[in-house]
N, C-alpha and C positions, 0 to 999 in steps of 0.2 A: 213074695211078693217083690217082682221087679220096680225100680223105680221109675218112675216116665221121666223122659228127659223133657218134658211143659214144666215139672213142679223143680221146685226152686230147691238146692241143696245146701246144709251147713257145711261149709270148707270142710270141716273134718270127713262128714260122710261123703264129701267128694274125693278124698283121698283115699278112702277105704275103698268107695265103688269102683276106682280104676279107672274110669273115665270122663270127661267134663260133663258139664251141663249152664244150665242160666245161671248165673250169678243172683242176687236176692235185689240188685236194685234195677232186673230186666234185660241186660244187656246179655248180648250173645255171646259164646265162649270167643271167637274170634278178636270182638272187641275189648273182652277182659284181657287176654294173651297181650295185645297192644296197650292197654292199658297199666296192666303190671306185670312185673315179667315172675312168673311162677316159682313160690321157694324149692328149691331142691330137696330130695327125699332126706330122710334123717339118716337112710344107711351112708350116705357120704360125706356127713360131717364127722370131722374128725374134731376129737375133746382136745381141749388147751393142755396143754403139757403142765407136770405138777408143777408148782412154785417151790422151788429150793434155797433155802433159807443156809445161807453160810455163816457157821459158827465161828466164833472167834479164833480156835484152833485148827480150823480149816484153812489151808493154803490157798491162794488165787488161783484160778485158772491159768492154765499156761499159755491161753491167747490172751489174756490179761496181762502177763510180765512184759511183755513188750513195749506193748504202751507205756506201764510204767517206767521201764528203762529209758523208753526216748524221752520221758519230762525231765526225768533226772538229767539225761544228757543235758535237753535244753537249756535246763537251767544253769550247767556248767560249762555253756559255749559263750563267746566273747565278743563282743565286736572288733571293729578294727579301730575304734575311739579307745576301746577299756583296754585292748591290746597296746597300744600304743603307749599309755599312760605306764602299765604294768612295764613293757620292756625300756623306757626312761628310768625308772626305779632300780630296775635288775641292773642295768649298767652304769650307772652314774653313784646309784651308793650313796656314800659319804665323801666321797674324792674330793666333792667339790671345794669343800674348806682349805684346801691346799693347794687348789690354783694360784692365789697372790703368790704363795710361796715359789710355783714353778716359774713364773714369771720373774722374781726375783732371783732365782739360779740361772736363768736363760735369756732373761731379759726380753725385749717387745717380741722377740722371734720366736720364743716363747707359744706364742699366737698362732704364728702358723705351724709349728709342730701341731698345737692342738688337731688343727683341720685337717694338717697333712696327714694326721695318723686316724683320724676321723673316716675319711677316704678307706685307709687300707683294711680298718676293721670292721667297715660296714662292708665291704666286699668279702672278706673271709667269713662273715655271720651268715651270706646267702648260699657261699660256699658249703656251709654245715648244712644247712636246709637242703642243698642242692644234693650232696651226699647222702643225704636221712632219705633222701624221694626214691634216690638208686637203690639202695640197701632195700627199701620195700617194693620196687619193682625186681627184684633177683627172686626176694620171698616168694612174693604174688608167682611169678613166674615158675618156679622151683614149685610150689604149689600146686599150680594147673597141671604142670609131668607128671605129678604122680610122686612125688618127691618133698619128702616132708623138710620144711625150713628147719636148718639145724638151732638147738636152745645155745641161746650163749649162757656161759659163765657167771653165775651171779644175776642172772635174769629173770623176772618172775614168769610164769607160766604164760603160753597165749591164754588160755579160760580166762584167768585173772587178772590180763592186761586189758583184754577188750571184750571176750567172749566171742568173737567173731573168727578165731582160728588163728589169726595171725597178729602180733604184736608190731607197735609202730618202732622203728630204728630211734635207737637214743644216740646221743653222742657216743659212748663206749661202743657203740653196736657199729657205727664209722671204723673205728678204729681196730675192732678186730675184723671186719670185713677188709681192708685195706692190706692189713699187718702181721694178724694172727691174733690167737689167744696172748699172747707175750705180751704185746700191742696194748690191749686191753688192761692186765693187770699193770704197767707203766701209767697210761693215761688214768688209769684211777688214782693209781697213786699221786700225780700231779693235779686232779683234782681234789683231793682231797688236802693235800698240802696247801694248795690255795684257797680252799675256804677255812683251813684255819689260820692261816696267816690273815686273810680279813679279819676272821672272828679277834685275833690279837690289836686288829687295828682298832675295831670299835672299843675295848676296853680303854685304850688310848685317846680315842677319841671323847668317850665319855668324863676321863678323870679332866681331860684339859678343860670341856663343859662347867663340871664339876668345879673345878678351881677358879673359874670364870664367876660362878654364881654365887659359890657358900665361901669364899678368900674372904681373912678379915672377920668372919660370922662368928657366932657363938657356938653354933653347931660345931663348925670345924674344930673350934677348941677342943669342946668337948670329944670329939673323935681323936683329936690328936693325942687325949690325954688317958683314952682307952686305949690306945694302940703301943707298942714297943717303941723305946724311944730311937730317933731313925728311921721309922717306917713312912713308906707315900702316903700321906691321907686320903689324896683324890684317888689313888689307886685301889687303897681299901674300900673307899665308898662306890665307885665303880662295880667293884667286884661282888659288893653286897645287893646291890643294885639288878643288876645284871644274872647272876649267876643263877637265884630263887627261877628263873621265866623257864628254866630247861625242864623244870619239874612240872608244868602243864601238862596235861593229858591230851590235849587238844591244842595244838599250834595256830590253826587258822583261829585262834579269837586276837592274835597279833597283827595278821595279814593285815586288817584296817587301817591301820595305824602307817601302813607302809606308803599310803599318798602323800603324809605330814614331809617326806623327802623333799618331794619336788617342789612343796609350800615353803619350806626352809631352804633350800636352792634359792628361789626367786625372789625371798623376802631380805635373803643375807644380801643378795646384789642391788636390790632397792635401796638396801641401808647405805650399805658402800656408794654408791650414787649418789644417795643424799650426802654423805659427807665431805666426796669427794667435791658438791659444788657448793657445799657450805665452806668449805677449807680448810688450812690446819687449825684452824681454832678452835672447830667443833670437832675435828677426827681425834684432839686429843696430843700427847706428848710424842706420838710416834710417827707419826705424820709431818709435824713440825720438824723433825730431824731426820725424814726421810732423803732428802738430797734430791737428784736426780735421776731420772729413769734411763736405764741403757740398752741401748738397742738390740744389740748383744753378748752374753757373756760367755766366751769361749771354753772356757777351763770349768764350769760350773754345767754347762748347756748336756753334758750325756745325762745329768740325772733328771733331765725333764722327762727325757723319755721313757722313765721306767714308772715316773710319778702317772702321766697321761695313761700309759698302758696301763696303770693299775686302775685308772678310772674307764675302761672302755671293755672291762671282763665283763665277763659273764655268756661265753658262749655256749659253755656246757646245758644250760639252759633256755636256749632258743627249739631245739626239737620240741621239749614241752609245752611252751608255749604256743608254738604252731598245732600243736594237737588241740590246745584248747578254744580254737578259734573258730568263730561260725565259716567264715569262708579260707580254708588254709592258705588257698592257692594265693590269696594277696601275702603273706607271712613275707616275703622279700620287699614288697613295697613300704610296710607299716615298719619294718627293720632298719631300713634306709633313714624312713621317715625321724623314727626314735634316734639315730645316731646326730643326724643332722641338730635335733633338738639338745642333745645333750653337750654337743660342741657348743651351740648356740649359749646355754647357761653356762659352762662353763668359762668361756671368752669374756663373757658380763660380769661376771664373779670376779675370774684373772685381772681384765683390763680395770676394772675401777677399783680394784684392791690395789695392784701393783700403782696405779697411776695415785692414790691415795696416800699409800707406806712407802712404796719404794721399798730401796734396802733395807728398811727394819720390816717389811712384811713377814711376820710368825708363819711358822709349820703350819697354825691351825689360824686361820686369818679373826677367828672371835676373842683371838687373846689380846688383837691392836684395838677393838673397840674400846673407846670411851668407858670406865668404870663405874659403875652404877646407872647407867643410862637407861632409861624406858625402853629404847628403841635396841640398846645393847643387852636388856634381861629377854627380849621378846626371840631376837635371834638367838641366843644361846641357849632357851627352853627350847627352840624348834630344832636346833642341831643337836641338841641332847637328845630328842625324842627318837631320832635314826636310829643310832646303835642298838638302844634301849628295846626297840620295837622288830628290828633285823637279826639280832644276836640268834635266837633261839632256833628263828627259820634256817639261817645260812649253816649253823652246826649240826642240824636236823638229819642231813646225806651220810656226814662222816660218821654220826652216832650210831645212823641205821645199820649202816655196814659192819661197824664194830661190834653191835647186838646181834647181827645174823651169826656173825662168827664166832662168836661166845655160844650160841644156841647151837652150830652147826659141831661146835666142837664135842659140848655135850651130847650129842645123837637126837636133839629134840627136831621135832619139825613143827610145833605149834609156836602159839604167839610168846615172848618174852613174858615173865613176871614182871612185876611194876619195880620190885625192888631191884634186878637188872635194868632195866632201861634208867632209874635214877642213878644209881651208881653211875653207869657209862657216862652219862649227862653230866654230870657232876664232877668227874674227874676229867674229861674233858676239859670242861669251863674252868677247870682250877690250874689244866695245864698251860691255857690261855693266858688268865689272869696273870700268873708267877710270869710270863713271858714277859706281858706285857708293863708288869713292876721293871723287869730287866731292862728293855728296851724300851724307854719312853718317849722314842723319837716317831712321832706319826710319818712325816714326810720322807725318812728314811726307810722307814718300813714299806710304805707306799712304793717307793721307787723299787727296792730288793723286790716285791713280792710281784711286782708289775714286769718287773724285767727276766727274771730267772720262770716264771710258774705262767704267768698272764701270758707273756710271748709263746710259750711252747702250746699254751691249749689253744690259744687265740690266732693266733697266727702260723708257726711252722707246721704244726700238723692236717688244720684244713687244708693248708695247699700241699703238703704232702699227699693228704687224702684224696684231693681232687686229682694229680696227677697219675694215681692210682687207679682209681673208681671211675674216669671219667674215660682212660685209655686212650684210643685212636679218634675219640670225637672233639679232642680238643685240637684247636690251630696251632700253628706255630706260634702267633701272639698268644693264646691263652695258656700255653707249657711257660711259654718266656717269663708272664705276670706270674704265675705260681711259684717257679724257681726263684724269682726277683723277689718275692713277699718271704718265700723261707728263710733267703740270705739275709733281708732286713731282718725277720725275726731272729737271727742268730747275731747280726751285727748289735742289735739291741739289749741282749741277753749280756753280751759278753762287757760290752761298752758300759750300760746303764747297772749290771749289778758290780762292778768294780768302783764305779765313780757311789754308789749308794752304801758298798761296804766300807770305801775308805770315809766317811761322810760318817759313818756310823760308828766305826773304831774311832776316829777322833773324837767325836761327843763322847762317847762312854767311857774312853780312857780320861778325858776331861773333866770328867765328873767323878771318875773315884781320884782323881788327883786332889782333887778340891775337899771331898769328903774325907781323906786320908789328912790332909792339912786340920 
């Protein structure tokens, strides 16, 4: 029996019947179509995809990995303000404690040297960043032309460096791009020697701080009784405190203390300003015997060049800092701001320290502060944290290079065992501690390292690389400026090293004569 169109049909029967009809509510088919859109046949519906639960051992999908990598990179990206503080900490280090001594060596003219070298070192810092940009552009052009970029010696593979196929250029890469593989080895040697020199200075600074904190205390007496006769008590104490930090498996645990370096410099400058305002009675016996400050001291002014150059070191780290920025194009501007900040802090500490203590300013100004005063203890404790926190991080590039050399000599390609890591770092730290015990004159060490190593890494090499890599793009004035910086670096290296070596030899010889008597 054919169903009549005048009889209502249930929706299921209507679909089986294949044609329309009246609804149960009596509305005609046209009205029903306008009232509600009919559902599509079941044949056109697709079943939902089966839910797939990822097990604990199943890796993430390939589409999820870029998102996770992007999130990790965003966490490590620094803002301009964070980069500014990082650069100030890298550039200034612990050299600010010797700025009053630098003013004593050169007079008030030393402050002019601080700002003149600030301009030169800031310019060469921007030159390093520009050379790295040129090397990156050359690699990108070679990759676009179908020529794979040359893998530099000792550099990590591109996949390990960033995964994009091209690794960002570092300081050593600019030397190789400009002068070849031999220059890369020479620059690496100079960089590692500079880092070891800084580590030696850290031992001396820590010993000076401990001598101020622990002199004439039961702890110092007990330590002296435990050591052989004639041993330097505070040098041994600084070694006992600093050397164990190289055994930490994660050096990032110490990086958070780096911000205390800036706080220590500002607090020391504020303390010196307060003592200068209070007068010689509050500043101690050294201030009473200070005498008048000189405008210029020509005989020892060349030594100031090495001390200030040591303070402005750090060019080998600038490419790494730029790569960690959220806006790498702002790196030159932030770098200049960092150098101006460092010069202002050093001038602040140097001016008030020299105005307060004059010709009696010690090579580490905390030794002049009133003994036992709460202000002195606070400043010394802050300055003591800076070497303790920075030593392991400063030694790590040298230790890592030596560790890789040992692994390569044994024919291994994996990670070095912890025993090898510990042995390399303990050996390097012990060598630095022994050198600090033999040469316990921090200002002379700063001047020597700054004159010989820092000027080579931070002045002469960037200027020479700019002349080679920039080529015909330089104007006659730009080429003359680069050549002038090279000559200035060579002059500072010769004059500063001669002055520092003469002063160091005189002090070591005098100490040996006193010990013999």
